[in-house]
C-alpha positions as CSV (number, residue, x, y, z in Angstrom):
1,M,88.9,131.0,125.0
2,K,88.1,134.2,123.2
3,K,86.2,134.0,119.9
4,M,88.2,134.6,116.7
5,D,87.0,136.3,113.5
6,K,89.4,134.3,111.3
7,V,92.1,131.7,111.8
8,K,95.4,132.8,110.2
9,V,97.9,130.0,110.0
10,G,101.7,129.8,109.9
11,L,102.6,126.2,109.1
12,V,106.1,124.8,109.9
13,G,107.4,121.6,108.4
14,L,106.6,120.9,104.8
15,G,106.8,117.1,104.8
16,L,104.3,114.4,103.7
17,V,101.4,115.5,105.9
18,S,101.6,119.3,105.3
19,D,99.8,119.2,102.0
20,S,96.7,117.7,103.7
21,H,96.9,120.4,106.4
22,I,97.2,123.3,103.9
23,K,94.3,122.0,101.8
24,A,92.1,121.5,104.9
25,F,92.7,125.1,106.1
26,Q,92.1,126.5,102.6
27,S,88.8,124.7,102.3
28,H,87.4,126.5,105.3
29,K,85.9,129.9,104.6
30,N,87.2,131.4,107.8
31,A,90.7,130.1,107.7
32,E,93.8,131.1,105.8
33,V,97.3,129.9,105.5
34,T,99.3,133.1,105.5
35,A,102.8,131.6,105.8
36,V,104.8,128.4,105.5
37,C,108.2,127.6,107.0
38,D,110.8,124.9,106.3
39,L,114.5,124.5,106.7
40,D,114.7,124.1,103.0
41,E,114.1,127.7,102.0
42,Q,113.7,127.0,98.3
43,Y,111.1,124.3,98.9
44,A,109.2,126.7,101.2
45,K,109.1,129.2,98.4
46,E,107.8,126.6,96.0
47,V,105.0,125.5,98.3
48,M,104.1,129.1,98.9
49,Q,103.7,129.7,95.2
50,Q,102.0,126.3,94.6
51,Y,99.2,127.2,97.1
52,G,98.9,130.9,96.6
53,I,100.3,131.7,100.1
54,T,101.7,135.2,100.7
55,K,104.8,134.5,102.8
56,Y,107.5,131.9,103.5
57,Y,110.2,131.5,106.1
58,A,113.3,129.4,106.7
59,D,113.5,130.4,110.4
60,Y,110.7,129.4,112.8
61,D,111.5,132.1,115.3
62,E,111.1,134.7,112.6
63,M,107.7,133.3,111.6
64,L,106.6,133.5,115.3
65,K,107.2,137.3,115.1
66,D,104.6,137.6,112.3
67,E,101.7,139.4,114.0
68,E,99.2,138.3,111.4
69,I,99.5,134.7,112.4
70,N,97.2,133.6,115.2
71,L,97.7,129.8,114.9
72,V,100.9,127.8,114.4
73,D,100.6,124.4,112.7
74,I,103.5,122.2,113.7
75,C,104.2,119.4,111.1
76,T,107.8,118.8,112.0
77,P,109.5,115.6,113.4
78,T,108.4,114.4,116.8
79,F,111.5,115.4,118.7
80,T,110.9,119.1,117.8
81,H,107.2,119.2,118.9
82,V,107.4,120.4,122.5
83,K,110.2,123.0,121.9
84,M,108.2,124.5,119.0
85,T,104.9,124.2,121.0
86,V,106.4,126.1,124.0
87,A,107.8,128.8,121.7
88,A,104.5,129.3,119.9
89,A,102.7,129.5,123.2
90,E,105.1,132.1,124.5
91,A,104.5,134.0,121.3
92,K,100.7,133.9,122.1
93,K,99.9,131.8,119.1
94,N,97.2,129.1,119.2
95,I,98.7,125.7,118.3
96,L,98.0,122.6,116.2
97,C,100.7,120.0,116.6
98,E,101.0,116.7,114.8
99,K,101.0,113.4,116.7
100,P,102.7,111.8,118.5
101,F,102.5,115.0,120.6
102,C,105.6,114.5,122.8
103,M,108.6,112.2,123.2
104,N,107.8,111.4,126.8
105,L,105.4,112.4,129.6
106,E,107.5,115.2,131.1
107,E,107.7,116.9,127.6
108,G,103.9,116.7,127.4
109,R,103.4,118.2,130.8
110,V,105.7,121.1,129.9
111,A,103.9,121.8,126.7
112,C,100.4,121.7,128.2
113,E,101.4,124.0,131.0
114,A,103.0,126.5,128.5
115,A,99.7,126.6,126.6
116,E,97.6,127.1,129.7
117,K,100.0,129.7,131.2
118,N,99.8,131.8,128.0
119,G,96.1,131.4,127.4
120,V,96.3,129.8,124.0
121,S,94.6,126.7,122.7
122,L,96.5,123.5,122.0
123,T,95.2,120.9,119.6
124,V,96.9,117.6,118.8
125,E,96.4,116.4,115.2
126,E,95.2,112.9,116.0
127,S,93.4,112.1,112.8
128,Y,92.1,108.5,113.2
129,R,89.3,109.7,115.4
130,F,88.2,111.9,112.5
131,M,88.1,109.4,109.6
132,T,84.5,109.5,108.2
133,S,84.3,105.7,108.4
134,I,85.3,105.6,112.1
135,I,83.0,108.5,112.9
136,K,80.1,106.6,111.4
137,A,81.0,103.4,113.3
138,K,80.9,105.5,116.5
139,E,77.5,106.9,115.6
140,L,76.2,103.4,115.1
141,I,77.6,102.2,118.4
142,D,76.1,105.2,120.2
143,A,72.8,104.6,118.6
144,G,72.7,101.1,120.1
145,E,73.0,99.2,116.8
146,I,75.3,96.5,118.3
147,G,74.4,96.9,122.0
148,K,77.1,97.4,124.5
149,P,80.6,97.0,122.8
150,T,82.6,94.3,124.5
151,Q,85.5,93.5,122.2
152,I,87.5,95.4,119.6
153,R,89.9,93.8,117.1
154,Q,92.3,95.8,115.0
155,R,94.1,94.5,112.0
156,F,97.1,96.2,110.3
157,G,97.8,95.0,106.7
158,E,100.0,96.4,104.0
159,W,99.8,100.1,103.1
160,V,100.2,100.4,99.4
161,P,101.3,103.9,98.3
162,K,100.2,105.5,95.0
163,E,102.9,105.3,92.4
164,G,105.3,108.2,92.5
165,V,103.6,110.0,95.4
166,L,106.3,109.3,97.9
167,D,109.0,110.1,95.4
168,T,108.2,113.8,94.8
169,R,110.9,115.0,97.2
170,E,114.2,113.4,98.0
171,T,114.3,111.5,101.3
172,T,116.8,113.2,103.7
173,E,117.4,113.1,107.4
174,N,115.0,116.1,107.7
175,H,112.4,114.8,105.2
176,R,111.0,111.4,106.1
177,G,114.4,110.0,106.9
178,W,113.9,111.1,110.6
179,R,111.2,108.4,111.0
180,M,114.0,105.8,110.9
181,N,115.8,107.4,113.8
182,T,114.4,106.5,117.2
183,K,116.2,109.6,118.7
184,K,114.1,111.8,116.5
185,A,110.9,109.7,116.0
186,G,110.7,108.5,119.7
187,G,109.9,105.1,121.0
188,N,113.2,104.2,122.7
189,G,114.0,101.6,120.0
190,F,110.4,101.2,118.8
191,P,110.0,104.2,116.4
192,W,107.3,102.8,114.2
193,M,105.1,101.6,117.1
194,F,105.6,104.9,118.9
195,D,104.5,106.8,115.8
196,H,101.4,104.7,115.2
197,C,100.1,103.2,118.5
198,V,98.7,106.6,119.4
199,H,96.4,106.1,116.4
200,F,95.4,102.6,117.3
201,F,94.7,103.4,121.0
202,T,92.8,106.6,120.5
203,A,90.5,104.9,117.9
204,T,89.9,102.1,120.4
205,E,89.0,104.4,123.3
206,M,86.7,106.4,121.1
207,L,84.7,103.3,119.8
208,M,84.7,101.4,123.1
209,G,83.8,104.4,125.3
210,S,86.3,103.3,128.0
211,K,89.9,104.1,128.8
212,I,92.6,101.4,128.3
213,T,94.1,100.5,131.6
214,E,96.6,97.7,130.9
215,V,98.5,96.6,127.8
216,Y,100.4,93.5,126.9
217,S,102.7,93.4,123.9
218,M,104.1,90.4,122.0
219,M,107.5,91.1,120.3
220,S,108.1,90.2,116.7
221,D,110.9,87.7,116.0
222,N,113.1,89.8,113.8
223,S,116.2,87.6,114.2
224,W,116.5,87.1,110.5
225,I,116.6,90.9,109.7
226,H,119.4,91.7,107.2
227,K,121.8,94.4,108.3
228,N,124.3,96.4,106.2
229,S,127.9,97.1,106.9
230,D,127.0,100.0,109.2
231,D,124.9,97.7,111.4
232,K,121.8,99.6,110.3
233,V,118.6,97.7,109.5
234,E,118.0,97.6,105.8
235,M,114.7,95.7,106.0
236,S,112.5,94.5,108.8
237,L,109.4,92.3,108.9
238,H,107.0,95.3,108.9
239,G,108.9,98.3,107.6
240,G,110.3,99.2,111.0
241,T,113.9,100.4,111.3
242,E,114.9,99.1,114.7
243,V,115.3,95.6,115.9
244,G,112.5,96.2,118.4
245,D,109.1,95.5,116.9
246,I,105.7,94.4,118.1
247,A,103.6,91.8,116.3
248,M,100.5,91.8,118.6
249,L,99.0,94.0,121.3
250,T,96.2,93.1,123.7
251,W,94.6,95.3,126.3
252,S,92.0,95.7,129.0
253,H,89.7,98.7,129.7
254,A,88.4,100.4,132.8
255,D,85.2,98.7,131.9
256,P,86.1,95.1,132.7
257,A,83.6,93.8,130.1
258,C,85.8,95.4,127.3
259,K,88.9,93.8,125.8
260,G,90.9,94.5,122.7
261,V,93.6,93.2,120.3
262,W,95.7,94.7,117.6
263,M,97.6,92.4,115.2
264,R,99.7,92.7,112.1
265,A,98.6,90.8,109.0
266,E,101.1,88.1,108.1
267,E,103.2,88.2,104.9
268,I,103.3,84.7,103.4
269,N,105.3,83.8,100.4
270,G,106.0,87.5,99.8
271,K,102.3,88.5,99.7
272,Y,99.7,89.7,102.1
273,D,96.1,88.5,101.9
274,Y,93.4,90.5,100.1
275,M,92.8,93.0,103.0
276,T,95.1,96.0,103.0
277,G,95.6,98.9,105.4
278,F,94.1,99.4,108.8
279,S,90.7,97.9,109.8
280,I,88.6,97.5,112.9
281,T,86.0,95.0,114.1
282,V,83.9,96.0,117.1
283,I,81.8,93.2,118.7
284,G,78.8,94.1,120.8
285,E,76.2,92.2,122.7
286,T,73.7,92.3,119.8
287,G,75.8,92.8,116.7
288,M,79.2,93.7,115.2
289,I,80.7,96.4,113.0
290,E,83.6,95.9,110.5
291,V,85.0,99.2,109.3
292,L,88.0,100.2,107.2
293,G,90.5,102.8,108.2
294,E,93.7,104.4,106.8
295,G,95.0,102.9,103.5
296,A,92.4,100.1,103.8
297,G,90.6,98.0,101.2
298,G,89.4,94.5,100.5
299,L,86.4,94.4,102.8
300,Q,83.8,92.4,100.9
301,Y,80.1,91.5,101.2
302,N,78.4,89.3,98.6
303,G,81.3,89.8,96.3
304,E,81.2,93.6,96.4
305,E,83.8,95.9,98.1
306,V,82.3,97.9,101.0
307,H,83.7,100.2,103.6
308,L,81.5,99.3,106.6
309,I,79.5,96.2,107.5
310,L,76.9,96.2,110.3
311,R,75.8,92.7,111.2
312,K,73.1,92.0,113.8
313,K,72.4,88.8,115.7
314,D,68.9,88.7,114.2
315,G,70.6,88.1,110.8
316,T,70.2,91.5,109.3
317,V,73.1,93.1,107.5
318,Q,73.7,96.7,106.4
319,T,76.7,97.8,104.3
320,M,78.0,101.3,103.6
321,R,80.5,103.0,101.3
322,F,82.0,106.5,101.8
323,E,82.5,108.1,98.4
324,E,85.1,110.7,99.2
325,G,87.3,110.4,96.1
326,G,90.0,108.1,97.6
327,D,93.2,109.0,99.4
328,D,96.0,111.4,98.3
329,I,98.8,109.0,99.4
330,W,97.5,105.4,99.5
331,E,95.9,103.1,96.9
332,S,92.7,103.1,98.9
333,E,89.1,104.3,98.6
334,M,89.3,105.4,102.3
335,S,90.1,109.0,102.3
336,Y,92.6,109.4,105.2
337,Y,95.1,112.0,104.1
338,S,92.4,114.0,102.3
339,H,89.4,113.9,104.6
340,A,90.5,112.8,108.2
341,H,92.8,115.8,108.6
342,M,90.2,118.1,107.1
343,N,87.5,116.8,109.5
344,L,89.7,117.5,112.5
345,I,91.0,120.9,111.2
346,H,87.5,122.1,110.3
347,R,86.3,121.2,113.8
348,M,89.2,122.9,115.4
349,V,88.7,126.1,113.3
350,D,85.0,126.2,114.3
351,S,85.9,125.7,117.9
352,L,88.3,128.7,117.8
353,L,85.8,130.9,116.0
354,E,83.2,130.1,118.6
355,G,85.6,130.3,121.6
356,K,84.9,126.7,122.5
357,E,87.1,123.7,123.6
358,V,89.2,122.2,120.8
359,P,88.3,118.7,119.5
360,Y,91.4,117.0,120.7
361,S,93.5,118.6,123.4
362,G,97.1,118.4,124.4
363,E,96.1,116.5,127.5
364,Q,94.4,113.9,125.3
365,G,97.6,113.7,123.2
366,V,99.7,113.0,126.3
367,H,97.3,110.3,127.4
368,D,97.7,108.5,124.1
369,V,101.5,108.7,124.4
370,K,101.3,107.3,127.9
371,T,99.3,104.3,126.7
372,T,101.8,103.8,123.9
373,L,104.7,103.9,126.5
374,A,102.9,101.1,128.3
375,A,102.9,99.0,125.2
376,I,106.7,99.6,124.7
377,C,107.4,98.8,128.4
378,S,105.5,95.6,128.0
379,A,107.4,94.6,124.9
380,K,110.7,95.1,126.7
381,E,109.7,93.6,130.0
382,G,107.6,90.7,128.7
383,V,104.7,91.3,131.1
384,P,101.4,93.2,131.0
385,V,101.8,96.9,132.1
386,K,99.2,99.1,133.7
387,V,99.0,102.5,132.0
388,D,98.8,104.3,135.4
389,E,102.1,102.8,136.5
390,V,104.1,104.0,133.5
391,T,106.8,106.6,134.1
392,D,109.4,108.2,131.9
393,A,112.1,106.4,134.0
394,R,110.5,103.0,133.4
395,Y,110.1,103.7,129.7
396,L,113.6,104.9,129.1
397,N,115.2,102.1,131.2
């Protein structure tokens, strides 16, 4: 890749995550958001004015003609990602694309080939790897603080949004409403899992240092879900919108000593327990790490809330907090929307300026989607599924 003097960004899709992206670029001295684009032209104009950006578009193809832009940031619904990625590549723009990167494996192949053919970089915005807390956990593991990691346990509790934050813009089919539509969000009937498993699996492989090779899914019993007159799900056990939902995942790694599990926290009598959000426990031969992730809180040691606990077999305990000012979206001290996106975007900008490999490539994004497809195939078939044996035909069956 050629070195760049400055990264000049055209961002398309002004939904929930776009604010984090804009703030991240604007906080880097060698990056600038020069244009924003959204189907809602008036809203695009408002965002332009809010952040002091010079241009706005309502037409993506018109934005791609802007010669000042050298990187396109795609923050649109999943079903648009590959089409927009290919168009940006053919316009000779570098690309940052939100996760999940593609709806299926063939789409991912097409997008990666387009980027390579046109000599542009392709980064997937997979932010869990770049949370400060998870980065620190990885550093401790690499330093040998818990010995060889052998087991990872992930726990998903309730995400509690800040009051009013999700209500600043009306929910429509194009704004947040698409997440309830499996044809637009992906997952072939499992839209929530498709959108989020890429997070869970990439964090696992990062911390364990070994690829996931086989996944087994346990379906939720959602037989009691209430439906409205249009036969659409009004409410499900875990905020999903389709009948298909997964309560637990287990998996094996290429390293046979490594195993993992992901499980939802149970809601009992209308309440979750004291832990909120996403958290991870990594158990090693000589110790263990408990660490908070997106939207998380409630991890305690000696009556005090902490963000990471390192316990060793010799009885020593070390705790850590990451004072980053909390999150923009969730009632959580863990700064996901504010800092995880910034950490990834700053690393990507630095890579582009130096002509080096980007921190999380299109190929890596496709790999995480493939592992997610294995989880969905397992849920439908009721058997463990090897990641290498997953095909689009099997997934879409």
